[in-house]
N, C-alpha and C positions, 0 to 999 in steps of 0.2 A: 289651594293654599297648603304649603308644607306644614306638617305637624311639628311642634317643638321648635319653632323658629327662634334663632338666637336673638338676644337683645342687642340691637344696633339702631342706626338711624331709622330704618324701616320698622324695626320693632317698637321704637319709641312712638312712631306714628300710629302703630296699632294700639298701643297702650292709651294714647291720647284719644283715639277714636272710641275705644271702649268707655273711657271716662265721659266723653261727650254724649254718647248714646245712652249710657246709664243715667246721666243727669236728666236727659229729656224724659226717659221712661219713669224714673223715680218721681220726677216733678209732676208728670201728668197722671200716672197710674198709682203712685204710692210705692213705698218700699216693699210691703208684703205681697202686693199684686205683681211685682216685677220679678221675673225669673232670670237666671243666668242665660238660659236658652233664648229669652227675648232680647237680652243685651247683645249676645254674639250674633244673633240673626240681624238685628238692626245695624250692627257694625259690619256685617258680611264677613265675619271671622269664625273661627272654630272654637269649641270649648277648650281644647288643649292650649290654644293661644291665650285664652282668658286666664288659665291657671299658670301661665308663665309670669303674669304680673300681679295676680291677686289670689290669695288663699281661698277666698269665699266672696259671696255677695256682700256679706257684712263688712269684710275688710275693705272692699271697694267703696262702700258707703261711708265708712269711717275715714278713708282717705279724702273723700270729697268734703266731708265736714271739716277735717283738719286743714285742708287747703283754704276753705272759706274762712275759718277762724284765724289762720295765720295772716291772710290778706287783710281781714278786718282790723286786727290788732296793729298791723303795719300802718294802715291808714291813720289810726288814732294816735300812733306814737310819732308820726311825722310832724314835728314842731317847727320845721325850718321856716315856713311861711310866716308863722306867728312870731317867731323870734326876730324876724327882720323888721318888724313894725315897732314904732316908738310907743304907740298908744293902742291898747287893746282892752276890751271889756269882756265880761262873762258872756253877755248876750252874743258878742261876736265870736267868742271861742266856741260856744255851743252851736251857733249858726254854721260856722265853718266846718265843724265836725259832722253835723247833720248833713250838710250838702255833700261832703265827701262820702259819707256812708250811703246816702241815697243814690249818688252817682254810681257807686260800685254795685248797688242792688240792681239798678236799671241796666247796667252793662252785663250783669250776670244773673238774670232772673231765675233760671233753673237752679243754679248753685245756691242762690240766696234763699229760695224756697226750702231747699234741703237743709241748709245750715242754720237758718234763722227760725224755721218753723217745724220741720219734720224730724230732724235727728233727735235722739235721746239727749245729746249733749247741748241742745239749743237752750234748755232751761239754765244750765250752768253758764253758758255764754252770755245770756241776757243778764244773769245775776252779776257777772263780772263787769258788763257794760254799765249796770246801775252803780257799781262801786266806783267806776271811773267818773260817772256823772256826779256822784256824791263828793268825790275828791275835788272836782272842779268847783262845785258849789261851796264846799267848806273853805277852800282856799281863797275864794273871792266873795264870801258872804257879806263882807262889809260894804260892798258896792252894789248889792243886788236887792231890788225891790220887786216882789212878785205880786200877782193879783191878790193872793191871800197869804198871810204869814203862816207858813207850814214848815214842818221839819224837813231838812234837806233830803233825808232818806225817802220820805213820803213823796216829795217833789220829784226825785230821781226815778222812783218807781212809776209814778204817774206819767212822766215823760216817756219812759220805756214802753208803757202800755199804749200811749198815743203813737209812738213810733211804730210799734208792732201792728196796730190796727190800721193806721193810715198808709203804711207801706202796702198792705194787701188791697185796701179799698181805693186808694188814690194814686199811688206811685206805680205799682206793677200793672195797673189798668190804664196807665198813661193819661189819667185825668189831670195830674199835676206833674210838673217837672221837678227835679231834685231841689233846685234853689227855691222854687215857689213853695214847695212843701216845707222846707226849712224855714222860710219866711212865716208861713202860717203857724208853725209850732212855736217859734220864739215869740211871735206876737200874741199867742194865747197865754203863754206862761210868764213873759217878762215885759212889764209895762214901762219901767223906768229904771235907770241905774246911773250911779256915779262912775266916771271913767277912771280906770286904773292906769297910772303912768308907770311904765316899766323903766328900770334902770339898766 
């Protein structure tokens, strides 16, 4: 393979291949155990090709996390399906978002492991997801009845802990499908609710 290949359609394929192989290696071996030489060997490319697209292993890892984060926020900001409905409840909003998140995780298991568990930014990402959950709960708290009366921030953090744990133990192991796991979680936390009629 020629050294210093120009960025073109073939070059973009090389970049994508490097990202895919890096995801596999980071997910299975961990960030610190994976070397650039391992990535380029798995992709059957050269180290000079690697440096055409990435300054370092860290920059590649950060690109993967940013891609994961961008996709996850895009999923959560897509309100079109919800806005088309006349009647919607908090339980349905949370169930819908969980199903979309879990579906994304199942379709992208290696990237999800990196972005949701392994990267240094994963803690901040989960803190932001907790804020999104708190906003949903605060906006609709008048229609929500949970198993125990708790502060919405505590409830959101508990939900996040449940999501984090069950993704590893039930979802990525294929013991539960995305919708099944979303069903399980909302049934644990939300027993009854009054329906909110949107205008």
